[in-house]
Every structure is written in C-alpha cells, then in structure tokens.
VMD Tcl script that draws the C-alpha trace (Angstrom):
set ca {
  {-29.31 36.91 -65.03}
  {-30.49 38.75 -68.21}
  {-34.06 38.32 -69.54}
  {-34.23 35.52 -72.11}
  {-35.99 35.77 -75.51}
  {-38.76 33.50 -74.29}
  {-39.54 35.97 -71.50}
  {-39.65 38.75 -74.15}
  {-42.20 36.83 -76.22}
  {-44.30 36.23 -73.14}
  {-44.29 39.90 -72.32}
  {-45.24 40.96 -75.91}
  {-48.08 38.47 -76.07}
  {-49.49 39.50 -72.72}
  {-49.79 43.12 -73.91}
  {-51.89 42.32 -77.05}
  {-55.64 43.18 -76.89}
  {-58.19 40.38 -76.68}
  {-60.43 40.27 -79.81}
  {-62.97 37.42 -79.44}
  {-63.72 34.13 -77.66}
  {-62.14 31.96 -80.33}
  {-59.04 34.04 -80.29}
  {-59.04 33.96 -76.51}
  {-59.29 30.19 -76.50}
  {-56.42 29.87 -78.93}
  {-54.49 32.40 -76.94}
  {-55.10 30.41 -73.73}
  {-53.46 27.34 -75.25}
  {-50.60 29.49 -76.46}
  {-50.30 31.09 -73.01}
  {-50.07 27.70 -71.32}
  {-47.40 26.58 -73.76}
  {-45.42 29.71 -73.24}
  {-45.78 29.39 -69.45}
  {-44.40 25.86 -69.59}
  {-41.56 27.09 -71.77}
  {-40.81 29.85 -69.27}
  {-40.78 27.39 -66.40}
  {-38.32 25.18 -68.26}
  {-36.13 28.21 -68.96}
  {-36.17 29.22 -65.30}
  {-35.20 25.68 -64.28}
  {-32.37 25.75 -66.77}
  {-31.19 29.08 -65.37}
  {-31.31 27.71 -61.85}
  {-29.29 24.65 -62.91}
  {-26.79 26.94 -64.58}
  {-26.34 28.85 -61.29}
  {-25.63 25.58 -59.38}
  {-23.47 24.01 -62.04}
  {-20.33 24.37 -59.94}
  {-21.76 22.80 -56.74}
  {-20.65 19.23 -55.79}
  {-23.37 16.57 -55.86}
  {-24.54 15.28 -52.45}
  {-23.00 11.90 -51.66}
  {-25.31 9.38 -50.08}
  {-23.39 7.13 -47.65}
  {-24.31 3.47 -47.73}
  {-23.95 1.33 -44.60}
  {-22.73 -2.13 -45.53}
  {-23.25 -5.28 -43.48}
  {-20.36 -7.74 -43.46}
  {-20.40 -11.31 -42.07}
  {-17.33 -11.66 -39.88}
  {-15.64 -14.40 -37.82}
  {-12.60 -14.23 -35.53}
  {-10.61 -16.44 -33.17}
  {-9.50 -15.54 -29.66}
  {-6.84 -17.73 -28.10}
  {-3.80 -18.17 -25.84}
  {-3.10 -16.85 -22.37}
  {-4.90 -17.33 -19.06}
  {-5.66 -13.60 -18.89}
  {-7.98 -13.65 -21.90}
  {-10.97 -15.53 -20.56}
  {-14.36 -14.67 -19.11}
  {-14.90 -17.24 -16.34}
  {-12.54 -18.17 -13.55}
  {-11.71 -21.56 -12.09}
  {-11.52 -22.34 -8.35}
  {-7.81 -21.49 -8.31}
  {-8.76 -17.85 -9.03}
  {-6.23 -17.83 -11.88}
  {-7.40 -19.96 -14.80}
  {-9.95 -18.11 -16.93}
  {-12.14 -19.72 -19.58}
  {-14.85 -18.80 -22.08}
  {-18.52 -19.25 -21.19}
  {-21.95 -19.41 -22.81}
  {-23.31 -16.00 -23.71}
  {-19.91 -14.37 -24.23}
  {-19.94 -11.63 -26.86}
  {-17.12 -9.85 -28.64}
  {-17.73 -6.15 -29.30}
  {-15.77 -4.91 -32.33}
  {-15.09 -1.21 -32.95}
  {-12.95 0.81 -35.31}
  {-13.13 3.76 -37.69}
  {-16.53 3.57 -39.46}
  {-16.95 -0.06 -38.39}
  {-18.55 -1.86 -35.46}
  {-20.51 -4.93 -34.52}
  {-21.19 -7.64 -31.95}
  {-20.01 -11.22 -32.47}
  {-21.45 -14.21 -30.59}
  {-19.42 -17.13 -29.25}
  {-19.62 -20.16 -31.54}
  {-17.10 -22.68 -30.23}
  {-14.80 -23.06 -27.26}
  {-17.19 -22.76 -24.31}
  {-15.34 -24.01 -21.22}
  {-11.95 -23.93 -22.98}
  {-9.14 -21.45 -23.52}
  {-9.71 -21.13 -27.29}
  {-12.84 -19.78 -28.94}
  {-14.35 -18.52 -32.18}
  {-16.87 -15.70 -32.54}
  {-18.97 -14.69 -35.53}
  {-21.66 -12.20 -36.44}
  {-22.22 -9.14 -38.60}
  {-20.26 -5.88 -38.74}
  {-21.64 -2.61 -40.10}
  {-19.29 -0.47 -42.20}
  {-20.07 3.11 -43.23}
  {-16.78 3.91 -44.96}
  {-16.19 4.01 -48.70}
  {-15.52 0.85 -50.62}
  {-14.66 -2.17 -48.52}
  {-12.64 -2.25 -45.26}
  {-8.88 -2.32 -45.77}
  {-7.15 -5.41 -44.43}
  {-4.99 -3.22 -42.16}
  {-7.97 -1.33 -40.70}
  {-7.38 -1.24 -36.91}
  {-9.99 -2.96 -34.76}
  {-10.51 -3.15 -31.01}
  {-12.24 -6.14 -29.46}
  {-13.77 -6.23 -25.97}
  {-15.15 -9.41 -24.44}
  {-18.49 -8.94 -22.68}
  {-19.87 -11.82 -20.62}
  {-23.52 -12.73 -20.23}
  {-23.34 -11.39 -16.65}
  {-22.30 -7.92 -17.78}
  {-25.33 -5.74 -18.41}
  {-25.00 -2.90 -20.91}
  {-25.82 0.33 -19.09}
  {-24.70 -0.89 -15.66}
  {-21.60 -3.10 -15.59}
  {-20.59 -1.94 -19.09}
  {-21.50 0.97 -21.35}
  {-21.17 1.25 -25.12}
  {-20.71 4.54 -26.97}
  {-21.95 5.44 -30.47}
  {-18.76 4.11 -32.05}
  {-19.21 0.71 -30.41}
  {-16.40 1.13 -27.85}
  {-17.01 -0.60 -24.51}
  {-16.22 0.82 -21.06}
  {-16.37 -1.27 -17.88}
  {-18.01 0.58 -14.97}
  {-16.17 -0.23 -11.75}
  {-18.27 -0.01 -8.59}
  {-17.50 2.47 -5.83}
  {-20.33 1.69 -3.43}
  {-20.78 -1.99 -4.18}
  {-18.68 -5.14 -4.29}
  {-18.72 -8.82 -5.24}
  {-18.87 -11.68 -2.78}
  {-16.44 -13.93 -4.64}
  {-13.80 -13.83 -7.36}
  {-15.85 -15.70 -9.97}
  {-18.70 -13.19 -9.77}
  {-16.29 -10.25 -9.83}
  {-14.54 -11.60 -12.93}
  {-17.85 -12.14 -14.71}
  {-19.15 -8.65 -13.96}
  {-16.04 -6.46 -14.04}
  {-13.50 -8.06 -16.35}
  {-12.26 -5.64 -18.96}
  {-10.74 -7.96 -21.56}
  {-9.58 -6.03 -24.61}
  {-7.22 -6.45 -27.54}
  {-6.34 -4.83 -30.86}
  {-5.88 -6.40 -34.29}
  {-6.71 -5.67 -37.93}
  {-9.70 -6.39 -40.12}
  {-7.78 -8.82 -42.27}
  {-6.06 -10.75 -39.48}
  {-9.31 -11.89 -37.82}
  {-7.53 -12.99 -34.64}
  {-7.33 -11.29 -31.25}
  {-5.18 -11.66 -28.14}
  {-7.13 -10.11 -25.26}
  {-5.56 -8.86 -22.03}
  {-7.17 -8.23 -18.65}
  {-7.52 -4.53 -17.75}
  {-8.99 -5.16 -14.29}
  {-7.22 -5.89 -11.01}
  {-9.26 -7.81 -8.42}
  {-8.57 -7.26 -4.70}
  {-9.79 -10.45 -3.03}
  {-10.21 -9.64 0.68}
  {-10.27 -12.38 3.32}
  {-10.18 -10.77 6.77}
  {-9.96 -12.92 9.90}
  {-11.35 -11.39 13.11}
  {-9.58 -12.07 16.39}
  {-11.18 -9.19 18.26}
  {-14.29 -11.03 19.46}
  {-16.45 -10.33 16.40}
  {-18.95 -13.17 16.04}
  {-20.31 -15.03 13.01}
  {-23.28 -13.33 11.37}
  {-22.16 -9.81 12.27}
  {-22.97 -7.19 9.64}
  {-20.08 -4.81 8.99}
  {-19.50 -1.85 6.71}
  {-16.06 -2.17 5.11}
  {-14.50 0.99 3.69}
  {-11.48 0.50 1.42}
  {-9.27 3.57 1.08}
  {-6.32 4.32 -1.17}
  {-4.10 7.33 -0.52}
  {-6.67 8.62 2.03}
  {-9.56 8.48 -0.48}
  {-12.38 5.94 -0.06}
  {-12.69 3.82 -3.22}
  {-15.26 1.25 -2.09}
  {-17.86 0.64 0.60}
  {-18.96 -2.96 1.08}
  {-21.62 -4.17 3.51}
  {-20.50 -7.66 4.48}
  {-21.59 -10.32 6.95}
  {-19.05 -12.43 8.79}
  {-19.01 -16.21 8.39}
  {-17.07 -19.08 9.95}
  {-14.34 -20.93 8.06}
  {-12.01 -23.45 9.73}
  {-13.35 -22.31 13.10}
  {-12.36 -18.70 12.39}
  {-14.63 -15.70 11.91}
  {-13.96 -14.11 8.51}
  {-15.32 -11.45 6.15}
  {-14.86 -11.91 2.41}
  {-15.44 -9.60 -0.55}
  {-13.82 -8.70 -3.88}
  {-13.15 -5.19 -5.14}
  {-12.45 -4.65 -8.86}
  {-10.24 -1.66 -9.73}
  {-8.67 -0.52 -12.97}
  {-5.35 -2.03 -14.01}
  {-2.59 0.51 -13.46}
  {-4.05 1.79 -10.16}
  {-1.24 2.52 -7.71}
  {-1.83 1.52 -4.10}
  {-0.44 4.00 -1.61}
  {-1.22 3.85 2.12}
  {-4.15 1.57 1.27}
  {-6.27 0.20 4.10}
  {-9.60 -1.43 4.88}
  {-11.63 -0.33 7.89}
  {-14.64 -2.09 9.42}
  {-16.85 0.35 11.31}
  {-15.05 1.82 14.31}
  {-12.40 -0.90 14.36}
  {-8.76 -0.09 13.71}
  {-7.85 0.31 10.03}
  {-5.94 -2.61 8.48}
  {-3.16 -1.64 6.10}
  {-2.55 -3.90 3.12}
  {0.00 -4.13 0.35}
  {3.17 -2.15 -0.14}
  {3.00 0.77 -2.56}
  {2.56 -0.92 -5.92}
  {1.04 -0.52 -9.36}
  {-1.65 -3.15 -9.94}
  {-1.65 -5.48 -12.93}
  {-4.66 -7.19 -14.51}
  {-4.98 -10.16 -12.16}
  {-6.30 -11.33 -8.78}
  {-4.56 -10.08 -5.62}
  {-5.33 -12.02 -2.44}
  {-5.51 -9.71 0.57}
  {-5.44 -11.94 3.67}
  {-5.26 -9.89 6.86}
  {-6.23 -10.16 10.52}
  {-8.31 -7.80 12.60}
  {-6.37 -8.23 15.83}
  {-7.86 -7.78 19.26}
  {-7.92 -4.12 20.24}
  {-5.34 -3.03 22.78}
  {-7.24 -2.01 25.93}
  {-7.07 1.66 26.80}
  {-4.74 2.06 29.79}
  {-6.00 3.83 32.87}
  {-3.95 6.71 34.26}
  {-3.18 5.51 37.77}
  {-0.70 7.88 39.46}
  {0.59 7.41 43.01}
  {1.78 10.59 44.74}
  {2.73 12.28 41.43}
  {5.78 14.54 41.74}
  {7.26 17.11 39.33}
  {10.11 15.50 37.43}
  {8.69 11.96 37.46}
  {7.79 10.21 34.21}
  {4.50 8.61 33.21}
  {4.78 5.19 31.53}
  {2.63 3.76 28.74}
  {0.95 1.65 31.44}
  {-0.46 4.83 33.04}
  {1.76 4.66 36.14}
  {4.35 7.17 37.38}
  {8.06 6.39 37.88}
  {11.19 8.21 38.95}
  {12.92 9.96 36.05}
  {15.90 7.56 36.12}
  {13.93 4.41 36.98}
  {14.04 1.24 34.87}
  {10.54 0.72 33.59}
  {8.86 -2.72 33.38}
  {9.31 -4.73 30.19}
  {7.05 -3.41 27.42}
  {6.45 -0.08 29.19}
  {7.81 3.11 27.59}
  {8.11 6.68 28.83}
  {5.22 8.84 27.66}
  {5.54 12.21 29.44}
  {7.21 14.03 32.31}
  {5.14 15.40 35.18}
  {5.69 19.17 34.99}
  {3.09 20.61 37.41}
  {1.04 19.25 40.30}
  {-1.58 20.90 42.49}
  {-4.07 19.57 45.03}
  {-6.69 19.08 42.33}
  {-4.92 18.59 39.02}
  {-1.61 18.21 37.25}
  {0.15 18.50 33.90}
  {2.68 16.24 32.22}
  {4.58 17.45 29.18}
  {5.22 15.17 26.18}
  {8.86 14.14 25.70}
  {9.06 15.38 22.08}
  {7.59 18.02 19.78}
  {4.79 17.26 17.33}
  {6.50 19.37 14.67}
  {5.89 22.87 13.29}
  {2.21 23.48 12.47}
  {-0.38 26.22 12.08}
  {-2.50 26.91 15.14}
  {-5.63 25.00 14.14}
  {-3.64 21.90 13.20}
  {-1.58 22.27 16.38}
  {-4.72 22.05 18.53}
  {-6.03 18.88 16.84}
  {-2.61 17.21 16.64}
  {-1.88 17.76 20.34}
  {-5.32 16.36 21.22}
  {-4.58 13.21 19.17}
  {-1.32 12.41 20.99}
  {-0.98 8.77 22.04}
  {-1.27 6.62 24.01}
  {-4.78 7.50 25.05}
  {-5.51 7.16 28.77}
  {-9.02 6.57 30.05}
  {-8.80 9.37 32.63}
  {-6.31 11.77 31.11}
  {-6.58 14.36 28.33}
  {-3.93 15.29 25.79}
  {-4.07 18.93 24.75}
  {-2.15 21.99 23.63}
  {-1.15 23.86 26.81}
  {-2.89 27.17 27.45}
  {-0.87 30.28 28.33}
  {-1.55 29.74 32.04}
  {-0.60 26.03 31.82}
  {2.71 26.90 30.15}
  {3.43 29.38 32.96}
  {2.50 26.78 35.60}
  {5.00 24.31 34.10}
  {7.73 26.97 33.84}
  {7.18 28.05 37.46}
  {7.09 24.52 38.88}
  {10.49 23.79 37.31}
  {12.34 27.02 38.00}
  {10.41 29.16 40.43}
  {9.64 31.81 37.81}
  {7.19 31.69 34.94}
  {9.51 33.82 32.81}
  {12.32 31.24 32.77}
  {12.20 28.05 30.73}
  {15.65 26.55 31.42}
  {14.49 24.66 34.54}
  {11.75 22.89 32.54}
  {14.28 21.99 29.86}
  {16.65 20.53 32.45}
  {13.87 18.34 33.87}
  {12.83 17.14 30.38}
  {16.42 16.25 29.61}
  {16.76 14.30 32.86}
  {13.58 12.38 32.00}
  {15.13 11.31 28.70}
  {13.07 13.63 26.49}
  {13.93 16.18 23.80}
  {14.25 19.67 25.22}
  {12.27 22.66 23.98}
  {14.00 24.47 21.12}
  {15.84 27.68 21.89}
  {15.00 30.69 19.70}
  {11.60 29.55 18.51}
  {7.92 30.06 19.32}
  {5.66 27.40 20.85}
  {1.90 27.59 20.41}
  {-0.52 27.85 23.31}
  {-4.25 27.09 23.11}
  {-5.10 30.62 24.28}
  {-6.81 32.73 21.58}
  {-6.40 36.47 21.07}
  {-8.75 37.02 18.09}
  {-10.67 33.86 17.11}
  {-9.63 32.70 13.68}
  {-6.93 35.36 13.47}
  {-4.41 35.39 16.34}
  {-3.39 33.18 19.28}
  {-0.72 33.42 21.96}
  {2.69 31.89 21.47}
  {5.67 31.82 23.80}
  {9.06 32.74 22.37}
  {11.98 31.01 24.10}
  {15.10 33.13 23.89}
  {18.24 33.41 26.00}
  {16.68 31.46 28.91}
  {13.61 33.67 29.15}
  {10.00 33.46 27.91}
  {8.37 36.19 25.82}
  {4.67 36.10 24.96}
  {3.37 37.31 21.61}
  {0.11 37.47 19.70}
  {0.84 35.65 16.45}
  {-1.20 34.88 13.33}
  {-2.92 31.49 13.47}
  {-1.95 30.63 9.89}
  {1.77 30.69 10.70}
  {3.66 27.50 11.53}
  {5.18 27.30 15.02}
  {6.39 24.51 17.30}
  {3.91 22.21 19.06}
  {4.40 20.34 22.35}
  {1.43 18.42 23.79}
  {0.71 18.08 27.50}
  {-1.33 15.53 29.45}
  {-3.85 16.98 31.86}
  {-4.77 14.79 34.84}
}
mol new
graphics top color blue
foreach p $ca { graphics top sphere $p radius 0.5 }
foreach p [lrange $ca 0 end-1] q [lrange $ca 1 end] { graphics top cylinder $p $q radius 0.2 }
display resetview
C-alpha cells in the first residue's frame, strides 16, 4: 500500500525544529490529532485489504417445543406382559429424537400402561431458518430401566445405541425387555407421529435338568453361536412343577443368524437349540432338556482274537456275529499280544494334516473307560499288518479282515499317517499303500493324508 498524504504531513511535521514551550505545547496537540488521523487511516487501509472477505456467520441454536404420538403394533412398547408378547408403555419412558442439526429428549405424557402414547419436550435446532416439514427424524424409545452409558449410549448427534451384554444376562423376559429393547422408528418433523419397531431378539432359555442336578446348584452357562461364545450367564437352578430348571434371557441384535448354536453348562454336554435361522425382533422361547449323561462303557474283552469286532458295549464278538439290540460295531481287533492289543476303527476319519490327525484320532468315539483311541505309530501299523498277513510289508490281509468285519477297507494308492515323528513340527512318517505292499516315507506335517484311528487296550 502506498504512503497516504496524511503520513506525508506527519513526516514533515516531525522534522521541523522545536522553537519554544508554547510552540511545543501547540505542537503536542497537533501531534496527537495527527496521530489519531493516522490511526484512522491505517484502520481504513486494513478494512480495504479485507473488503473481499466474507463476514463470519454466528450460528444460533433454537429451542422448539415438540410433541409426538407413538401408536399401533405390539412390537412398539417398553414393558412386557406375562405372555411375553404384549408390550406396553411405562412411567419414565423417554423418546430420543435425532436428525440433521436437530435433537432432543421427549418425556411420556399420556398412555402409561397402554399401547398408545404421547411424548413432548424441547428440541434443539442448529440449522438455518426453521426445520423443514420433511426433515427426517429418528426416534428411539428409552425406558427408565435403561441407563445412559451402560445399557444405552448416546452420541453427539443424539443417536441412541443399545449395548447388548456379552458376559451378563437377565433373569426374566420383562427385565430383559426393559433393559435391552431397541425400539426405533423414522418419520419427519412435520408428521409428528412414529411407528417404532423392535430391533432386539430375546432368547428366553428354560432348561430342564434330568441328569441329577439338584435345586440350588450354581452353574455357568455359555451360549455359543457358530463356535463363538456370545454370552456367559451364572445361573442357579430352581424347582418348577417338581422339575429342576435353569432360566435366563439373552438379548441379541435383530438380524443375528443362528448357526450351530448351543448352550453348555460347565462340563455337561452341550445342548443344541434352534435350526439355522435369522432372528427377528421378538421373544424366542428355548425350552430344552439336559438329559442324563450316557455312562462311559468299560472295555471288557474275553479272550480277544484278531479278526473279532468290539461292540459299543465294550465287549468282543465274532466278525459275523449278530450283536445285541442297541450295540454297534466299533472296531476290529487287529493285533493281540500277552500284554496289550490294538483294534482298528472301521472307517477313516478323513484326510487331515498331521497335527489335526493326532487330535482327531484321539477324539474317536465311543470312549471306553480302559481303552485309548490314538493314531497308530509306525510300529503299531506294522504289528497290525503282520498279524493279518504274516508280513509287515503287506496290507492286503488287514484289508480282507476289515472287510469281513463290515468296515471300510484302507484306500489303495494313498498315504496314511502314523504318530511317529521324524522332525518335530516338520515331518512325520506315513505309510503308502500301493499294489498290495507298504512303503514308508517321511512326509511334511502340513500336508493332508488319510487318518485311521486305532484302539489300544
């Protein structure tokens, strides 16, 4: 910016000599006046430089009294009746409203204990002008039993999220509905009416124990869905209609798909529930029974002989014998010595890597109290081959015996794992069955080969 005339005058005056006190006094007044003039000029220059800048807009938050109605449909209420289906409004219910630049909390006014209610309160609006009648709003019903920060959380825009528990539960449906209902709906500012829908599914468990569990027993219930634990509930059994039961309610989000879902109490057998299904926003009654555990059979063999079969009752039978009702063939005795024996399973476990092969063979069923399922070692394979053909390099005799026992023969042209390790974590021994003969190889543990369990006794 060029120097203005006022600045030139100031400069000329400041260079004049000072003559006397009177002159100095007059000059002081003149100096002050000129200084003020210069300041005004500088301000004007500064304003000129900013002339093209937009003025700062100050937003004004408006408060708007607002009332709405919520009606129709059993899935739009906050409390639940004894039938676990009919939901109604209750004292303390609040309606959280959120939308673009608008939010607020409305209190229930009328309709407590009914299926029709009105709510009113104040909304805050930070947009320009007044809200348009078609401004989209979301309403979420929050009951007096839902605590902000625990059961529900509210973000800066006023939107509500229901926090479903993963390590807790509710003892009854009414409590679960009060704490974990997620009742939401959308409408517009001008309509002032909402239809809410339930976004929570409630799994209402009633488990009857027939396994000897007594009343007053504390149990840890783990609910799993698709192999992942979704809830842990510590429950205590009670007596209803002379039966010992455990009851609890698990809230989960609407739209959750159940797949291989089960509930397991401590070391008891898992109880599967529900076919694969996508859950809606309602109560699902899960009534199941914890049946008495099947006692573990004892392996009780009498003069075991190669070629005989072992039944699910733990006894040995001739290969072509008719087994007692309810008893099935489990394995074929493939090797016997003075001190021990081996029985081979009648079917493969599949094609698995070595580590999985070891654990899968060990988990073969049924479990016998004095027998051990395992993956055969290299020596145990050779003992079974020899006992059924006279030579540990020939597998056809073992296959003939398995076939006679009614089992599935070992596959020709493939490798079967042994439990014998070459390099831990790297290689193990496998036997290749080809053209009637056995061939042993060191093979990588991460490869998939055939698995056949054996029962050591």
